[in-house]
C-alpha positions as CSV (number, residue, x, y, z in Angstrom):
1,X,0.0,0.0,0.0
2,X,1.3,3.4,-0.9
3,X,0.5,5.7,1.9
4,X,1.6,9.3,2.5
5,X,1.5,10.4,6.1
6,X,1.0,14.0,7.3
7,X,1.1,14.7,11.0
8,X,-1.0,17.7,11.9
9,X,0.1,19.8,14.8
10,X,-2.2,22.8,14.3
11,X,-4.2,23.5,17.5
12,X,-7.3,25.4,16.3
13,X,-8.1,26.8,19.7
14,X,-7.2,26.4,23.4
15,X,-8.7,23.4,25.2
16,X,-9.1,22.1,28.7
17,X,-7.1,19.0,29.8
18,X,-10.0,17.2,31.4
19,X,-12.3,15.0,29.3
20,X,-15.6,16.6,28.4
21,X,-19.1,15.1,28.5
22,X,-20.5,13.6,25.2
23,X,-23.1,16.3,24.9
24,X,-20.8,19.2,25.7
25,X,-20.4,21.9,23.0
26,X,-17.5,21.3,20.5
27,X,-15.1,24.2,20.5
28,X,-12.8,23.0,17.7
29,X,-11.2,20.1,16.0
30,X,-7.4,19.4,16.1
31,X,-5.9,17.7,13.1
32,X,-3.9,14.6,14.2
33,X,-2.8,13.3,10.8
34,X,-3.5,12.1,7.4
35,X,-3.1,8.8,5.5
36,X,-3.8,8.1,1.8
37,X,-4.7,5.0,-0.2
38,X,-3.1,4.6,-3.6
39,X,-5.2,5.3,-6.7
40,X,-7.1,2.1,-7.8
41,X,-5.2,0.0,-5.3
42,X,-5.9,-3.6,-6.0
43,X,-7.4,-5.5,-3.0
44,X,-8.9,-9.0,-3.2
45,X,-9.8,-8.6,-6.8
46,X,-11.3,-5.1,-6.6
47,X,-10.1,-1.6,-7.3
48,X,-10.2,0.6,-4.2
49,X,-11.7,4.0,-4.7
50,X,-14.8,6.1,-4.6
51,X,-14.8,5.9,-0.8
52,X,-17.7,8.1,0.0
53,X,-18.8,6.7,3.4
54,X,-17.2,5.6,6.6
55,X,-18.3,4.4,10.0
56,X,-16.7,2.8,13.1
57,X,-17.7,-0.6,14.2
58,X,-17.0,-0.5,18.0
59,X,-17.8,-4.2,18.5
60,X,-15.0,-5.3,16.2
61,X,-12.8,-2.2,16.5
62,X,-12.9,-2.0,12.8
63,X,-13.9,0.5,10.1
64,X,-16.4,0.2,7.3
65,X,-15.5,2.1,4.1
66,X,-18.1,2.2,1.4
67,X,-17.4,2.7,-2.3
68,X,-19.9,4.6,-4.5
69,X,-18.8,2.6,-7.6
70,X,-22.1,2.1,-9.5
71,X,-21.1,-1.5,-10.1
72,X,-19.1,-0.3,-13.1
73,X,-15.6,-1.3,-12.0
74,X,-16.6,-3.9,-9.5
75,X,-20.0,-4.7,-8.0
76,X,-21.2,-2.3,-5.3
77,X,-19.2,-3.0,-2.2
78,X,-17.6,-1.9,1.1
79,X,-14.4,-2.6,2.8
80,X,-13.5,-3.4,6.4
81,X,-10.2,-1.8,7.6
82,X,-8.0,-1.1,10.7
83,X,-7.0,2.5,11.4
84,X,-4.0,2.8,13.7
85,X,-3.9,6.2,15.5
86,X,-3.7,8.0,18.8
87,X,-3.6,11.6,20.0
88,X,-0.1,12.0,18.7
89,X,-0.2,10.5,15.2
90,X,-2.1,8.6,12.5
91,X,0.1,5.7,11.6
92,X,-1.6,3.5,9.1
93,X,-4.7,2.2,7.3
94,X,-4.9,-1.5,6.6
95,X,-7.7,-3.0,4.5
96,X,-8.8,-6.4,5.8
97,X,-11.8,-7.6,3.7
98,X,-14.2,-6.6,0.9
99,X,-17.9,-7.4,0.9
100,X,-20.5,-6.9,-1.8
101,X,-24.0,-5.5,-1.3
102,X,-26.9,-7.5,-2.5
103,X,-30.4,-6.6,-3.7
104,X,-33.6,-8.0,-2.3
105,X,-33.3,-10.9,-4.8
106,X,-30.0,-11.9,-3.2
107,X,-27.9,-10.9,-6.3
108,X,-25.2,-8.2,-6.4
109,X,-26.3,-4.8,-7.7
110,X,-26.0,-4.5,-11.5
111,X,-24.7,-1.5,-13.4
112,X,-27.1,0.4,-15.5
113,X,-26.1,-1.3,-18.7
114,X,-27.1,-4.8,-17.3
115,X,-30.0,-3.8,-15.0
116,X,-33.4,-5.2,-15.6
117,X,-35.4,-2.3,-14.4
118,X,-38.7,-3.8,-15.3
119,X,-37.9,-6.7,-13.0
120,X,-37.1,-4.4,-10.1
121,X,-33.4,-4.2,-10.3
122,X,-31.8,-1.2,-8.6
123,X,-28.8,0.6,-9.9
124,X,-26.5,1.5,-7.0
125,X,-25.1,4.9,-6.2
126,X,-24.3,4.3,-2.5
127,X,-23.0,7.5,-0.8
128,X,-23.4,6.9,2.9
129,X,-23.2,4.0,5.4
130,X,-23.7,3.5,9.1
131,X,-23.2,0.6,11.5
132,X,-26.3,-0.2,13.6
133,X,-25.4,0.4,17.2
134,X,-27.7,-2.4,18.3
135,X,-26.4,-5.3,16.4
136,X,-23.7,-4.2,14.0
137,X,-25.8,-4.5,10.9
138,X,-25.5,-1.9,8.2
139,X,-27.7,0.9,6.8
140,X,-26.8,2.6,3.6
141,X,-28.2,5.3,1.4
142,X,-28.3,5.3,-2.4
143,X,-29.0,8.3,-4.7
144,X,-31.1,6.4,-7.3
145,X,-31.1,7.6,-10.8
146,X,-33.6,10.3,-11.9
147,X,-32.8,9.8,-15.6
148,X,-34.3,6.3,-15.6
149,X,-36.9,6.8,-12.9
150,X,-35.1,5.2,-10.0
151,X,-35.9,6.7,-6.6
152,X,-33.3,7.2,-3.9
153,X,-33.5,4.6,-1.1
154,X,-32.1,3.6,2.3
155,X,-31.5,-0.1,2.7
156,X,-30.7,-2.3,5.8
157,X,-28.2,-5.1,5.4
158,X,-26.4,-7.6,7.6
159,X,-22.8,-7.2,8.5
160,X,-21.7,-8.8,5.3
161,X,-23.9,-6.6,3.1
162,X,-26.7,-9.0,2.4
163,X,-30.1,-7.2,2.0
164,X,-32.5,-7.2,4.9
165,X,-35.1,-4.5,4.2
166,X,-35.7,-1.0,2.7
167,X,-36.5,1.8,5.0
168,X,-39.7,3.7,3.9
169,X,-38.7,7.4,3.2
170,X,-41.0,10.4,2.5
171,X,-42.7,10.5,-0.9
172,X,-41.4,14.1,-1.5
173,X,-38.0,12.6,-2.2
174,X,-39.1,10.5,-5.1
175,X,-38.0,11.4,-8.6
176,X,-40.4,12.8,-11.1
177,X,-40.6,13.5,-14.9
178,X,-41.5,17.0,-13.9
179,X,-39.3,19.5,-12.0
180,X,-40.4,18.3,-8.6
181,X,-38.8,16.0,-6.1
182,X,-35.2,15.0,-6.1
183,X,-32.6,16.2,-8.5
184,X,-30.4,13.6,-10.3
185,X,-27.3,12.7,-8.3
186,X,-28.1,15.1,-5.5
187,X,-30.3,13.1,-3.1
188,X,-29.5,10.8,-0.1
189,X,-25.9,11.8,0.8
190,X,-26.0,11.7,4.6
191,X,-27.1,9.2,7.2
192,X,-26.6,9.0,10.9
193,X,-28.0,7.2,13.9
194,X,-29.1,9.3,16.8
195,X,-27.0,8.5,19.9
196,X,-29.6,6.3,21.5
197,X,-29.9,4.2,18.2
198,X,-33.7,4.6,18.1
199,X,-33.8,6.9,15.0
200,X,-31.8,7.9,12.0
201,X,-31.1,11.3,10.5
202,X,-31.3,11.4,6.6
203,X,-29.6,14.3,4.8
204,X,-30.2,15.5,1.2
205,X,-27.2,16.7,-0.8
206,X,-29.1,19.5,-2.5
207,X,-32.5,21.2,-2.6
208,X,-35.7,19.6,-4.0
209,X,-36.8,21.3,-7.1
210,X,-39.7,22.9,-5.4
211,X,-37.7,24.1,-2.4
212,X,-35.0,26.4,-3.8
213,X,-32.5,26.8,-6.7
214,X,-29.1,25.2,-6.3
215,X,-26.3,27.2,-4.6
216,X,-24.3,29.7,-6.6
217,X,-21.2,31.8,-5.7
218,X,-23.7,34.6,-5.0
219,X,-26.4,32.7,-3.2
220,X,-26.9,29.8,-0.9
221,X,-29.6,27.2,-1.0
222,X,-31.5,24.9,1.5
223,X,-31.8,21.2,2.0
224,X,-34.1,19.0,4.1
225,X,-32.6,17.0,7.0
226,X,-35.1,14.4,8.2
227,X,-35.3,12.3,11.4
228,X,-36.9,8.9,10.9
229,X,-37.8,6.1,13.2
230,X,-36.6,2.6,12.5
231,X,-39.9,2.0,10.8
232,X,-39.6,5.0,8.5
233,X,-42.0,7.2,10.4
234,X,-41.0,10.8,10.2
235,X,-40.1,12.2,13.7
236,X,-39.2,15.6,12.3
237,X,-37.8,17.5,9.3
238,X,-35.8,20.7,9.2
239,X,-34.5,23.2,6.7
240,X,-30.7,23.5,6.7
241,X,-29.3,26.6,4.9
242,X,-26.4,25.9,2.6
243,X,-23.6,28.4,2.1
244,X,-22.9,30.0,-1.3
245,X,-20.2,28.3,-3.3
246,X,-16.9,29.4,-1.9
247,X,-15.3,30.4,-5.2
248,X,-16.3,31.0,-8.8
249,X,-15.8,28.4,-11.5
250,X,-13.9,29.3,-14.7
251,X,-16.1,30.6,-17.5
252,X,-18.1,27.8,-18.9
253,X,-17.2,25.4,-16.1
254,X,-19.2,24.0,-13.2
255,X,-19.4,24.6,-9.5
256,X,-21.6,23.4,-6.7
257,X,-22.0,23.2,-3.0
258,X,-24.0,20.7,-1.0
259,X,-24.2,18.4,2.1
260,X,-21.8,15.4,1.7
261,X,-22.5,13.8,5.1
262,X,-24.1,14.3,8.5
263,X,-23.2,13.0,12.0
264,X,-25.5,13.3,15.0
265,X,-24.3,14.8,18.2
266,X,-27.6,14.5,20.3
267,X,-31.3,14.8,19.7
268,X,-31.2,18.3,18.2
269,X,-27.6,18.8,17.0
270,X,-25.7,17.4,14.1
271,X,-22.4,17.9,12.3
272,X,-22.9,18.8,8.7
273,X,-20.2,18.5,6.1
274,X,-20.6,21.0,3.3
275,X,-18.5,20.1,0.3
276,X,-18.1,22.4,-2.7
277,X,-16.5,21.4,-6.0
278,X,-15.3,24.2,-8.3
279,X,-14.0,23.6,-11.8
280,X,-11.1,25.7,-13.1
281,X,-10.2,26.5,-16.7
282,X,-8.4,23.2,-17.1
283,X,-11.4,21.2,-15.9
284,X,-9.8,20.3,-12.6
285,X,-12.0,20.6,-9.5
286,X,-10.9,22.5,-6.4
287,X,-12.7,21.4,-3.2
288,X,-13.9,23.7,-0.4
289,X,-15.0,21.6,2.6
290,X,-16.4,23.0,5.9
291,X,-17.8,21.3,9.0
292,X,-20.8,23.1,10.6
293,X,-22.8,22.3,13.6
294,X,-26.6,22.3,12.9
295,X,-29.0,22.9,15.8
296,X,-32.7,22.3,15.3
297,X,-33.8,24.0,18.5
298,X,-36.5,26.4,17.7
299,X,-36.5,25.4,14.0
300,X,-39.8,24.8,12.1
301,X,-40.7,21.1,11.5
302,X,-41.2,21.4,7.7
303,X,-42.3,17.7,7.1
304,X,-45.8,18.8,6.0
305,X,-44.6,21.6,3.8
306,X,-44.7,20.4,0.1
307,X,-42.5,23.2,-1.0
308,X,-40.2,25.6,0.8
309,X,-40.1,28.3,-1.9
310,X,-42.4,31.1,-0.7
311,X,-43.3,29.3,2.5
312,X,-42.7,30.9,6.0
313,X,-40.5,28.7,8.2
314,X,-37.6,29.1,10.6
315,X,-34.5,27.2,9.4
316,X,-32.1,25.4,11.7
317,X,-29.2,27.4,13.2
318,X,-25.7,26.7,12.2
319,X,-22.2,27.6,13.2
320,X,-18.8,26.9,11.6
321,X,-16.5,24.5,13.4
322,X,-13.8,24.0,10.9
323,X,-12.8,25.2,7.4
324,X,-10.6,22.3,6.1
325,X,-8.6,24.8,4.1
326,X,-7.4,26.3,7.3
327,X,-6.6,23.0,9.1
328,X,-2.9,22.7,8.0
329,X,-3.5,20.2,5.2
330,X,-1.4,20.4,2.1
331,X,-4.5,19.7,0.0
332,X,-8.3,19.2,0.6
333,X,-9.9,16.6,-1.6
334,X,-13.5,15.5,-2.1
335,X,-14.3,14.7,1.5
336,X,-17.6,12.9,1.7
337,X,-17.5,10.7,4.8
338,X,-17.3,11.4,8.5
339,X,-17.5,9.2,11.6
340,X,-16.9,9.2,15.3
341,X,-14.0,7.0,16.3
342,X,-12.9,5.5,19.6
343,X,-12.1,7.8,22.4
344,X,-8.5,8.8,22.8
345,X,-6.3,8.0,25.8
346,X,-7.1,11.5,27.2
347,X,-10.8,10.8,27.1
348,X,-11.7,13.0,24.2
349,X,-13.5,11.8,21.1
350,X,-11.8,11.2,17.8
351,X,-13.3,12.1,14.4
352,X,-12.4,10.5,11.1
353,X,-13.1,11.8,7.5
354,X,-12.6,10.2,4.1
355,X,-12.5,11.5,0.6
356,X,-14.0,10.1,-2.6
357,X,-11.4,10.2,-5.4
358,X,-13.9,9.2,-8.1
359,X,-11.2,6.8,-9.4
360,X,-9.7,9.9,-10.9
361,X,-5.8,10.2,-11.1
362,X,-6.2,14.0,-10.4
363,X,-7.7,13.3,-7.0
364,X,-6.6,11.3,-3.9
365,X,-8.2,9.1,-1.3
366,X,-7.3,10.8,2.0
367,X,-8.3,9.7,5.5
368,X,-8.1,12.4,8.2
369,X,-8.1,12.0,12.0
370,X,-9.1,14.8,14.4
371,X,-9.2,15.2,18.1
372,X,-12.6,16.7,19.3
373,X,-11.9,19.6,21.7
């Protein structure tokens, strides 16, 4: 494995020496270090890449890394890995196994060219994964495919990726032939269990058509963050305001900003990763990634609002925790996954992020470890 290590020593703010309670406010994040996985590294007959989701499995002290490969390079899959780090350094990443997701029919997910949509095949675009705190099973979100009429979905699988069930999700997220509902490739990007494990938070990457235009360098946007029971019943839904794109794309090029992952803190606070990709004149994307804390206290429950455009509502509050461009990193890539890790020896929590390289030689797969202050 070709791995480049970067040990971060930047302290973003002063901190107390005693451990803090789980629900205490986060003041900042201190970068401990970085590791990278080589482009298209071969592992057990697969090409490693597109790692857009990560979660820690405390029972086995291992990590689950999910690829968003749409079964085009290899069937939709996830990896189990070991991360070796402490409060002083991030030493290594070691892949241990690969597992393939299956559909309800027990077969691996096909790619679009081989899918039998009329027979109920789903085409995978898996962007987020979580380990069930109750039994170690897996929950994952896929973005669907608006172009061929496939809705986004959240599925439940066993520890090895075998299909168990599909979680009912609100009808407003279905795709439509009209400009309503979910946009293509901008749907279920974030998933997180509440700390007690009784509910899940589901995060959209971008706005529904009827809610707001997409973010621009001049204007932000809004997405829906939904809390669901294990049976799919909506416990609450809140509007999260997205920042404007942090820089302007070159003329004729693209730029966007959206939610790439969420992570619950307690019943009303979540960490939100906003990831912007901005294309320069050469067609190369520059990423701007920021971590915000979202607080739903006092926000309007918008679950019954069919459209946010023109509606009166109070959005969730947010505050910036970390701008990754100011963390001391040499580069910030397409960071799409975030997870709590085990507590450090000093009692503080660790936080891990991972980037999706899109199997692109101009990008990298980077894993970052932070100390939560």
